[in-house]
N, C-alpha and C positions, 0 to 999 in steps of 0.2 A: 729280184726280173732280168732289167737286164743285165745288167753279171751274170746271170745265172746263162742270156741265153748268149753270150758274147766267150761262153769259157765253154759254155758244150756244139758250139752250131759246128763244130767242127765233128766233134762224134756223136753218137745217137745217146750212149750213155757215158758215166763221165763220175770218173771218183774227186774229191772235191772235199776236203775238212774245214771244220764249222769257222777256224779261223781265219782260215783265207779269205768267206762269206763277210768274218767281223772286219780282217780288214779295209774292206772296199768301201764299205759300212760305215764306216769309222769316218768319216770324211763328211762324215750328217751325222751319223748318229753314235748311241754305245747302244751296243744291241748280250745281252746273252745268250746262250746257245740253249732257251732252255726257248728266247725268243724269238730266235732262227728257228726249231721247234716251228712254232707256231704259224712265225710265215709260211715255210715249207706248207704245212698243215692245210692252209688255205690258201697257196696254191694248189695244189692236188684237191681242194674240192673243187672251184674257180675251175679247174678243165690243166692246168701250165703244163704239170711237170709227174709224174711220179718220183720216188724216192725209201729208201732203204737206208735205213739209220744203222750203224758200224761204231759198237766201241772199244777201242780198241785196248791193245795198252801204249801205240804209238798217237792215241787220239782220237777224236767227236768227231768218225768220216761221214760224207752222205754219199752214195748212191744214187744223183739223179739222171731221169730220163723222160727229156722231152715231149713232152706232146704235139701231134697238131699247132696246139693252141701259140703253144709254143713257144716254135718254130718261127714262127707266124710275126710272133712279137713285134719286134724292131718295122719288120714294114708296114703293121697294123700300126705299130706308136708315131711313125713317119703320115703313113697315111690320114691320120687326122690331123695330124701338126699340120700337111698340105689344104685341110680345109676347115681348121681355124683359121689361116690364115686368109683362104678364102671368101668364109664368112665376110669377115672383117675388112676384107679389099670391097666387095660388096655391097654391103654396110653403107659404108663410108664415099661409094659412089651414088647409090641412095642418095644419100644424105648432099651433096654437093648438086645432084640435080634438080632432090625437090628444091634444093635456095637456088637456084639458077633462073629456075620453073617460077622460081614465089618471083624474082626480082623484074623481070618480062610478065607479067601480069600485073603485080606495080604501074609499072609504065601503061603499059595498055590502058590499065583502067584511071590513070592518075595523067594521065595524058595527054 
């Protein structure tokens, strides 16, 4: 979805070949056309995009149209990352505060 949101951001609908998607994903995974179809179907069910498959003599192509959820995918990912960092920092702050408070209570009641 990251790749599709980058590529399709300029236009509402975009024509992309299965080889282009496989080339981008090949850095991490090795996918067949059937697996790419399954991924696109699940993204369609999750309301990220609409797509049409075109099998021509020049190759296997998809016409991908991003929906609103697909258009805001990158912003949502950044927001989730920021929320995770804030949760970590808040947890770290509470841990440090608890440790300091425990030390103070130990000094007060043992001293």
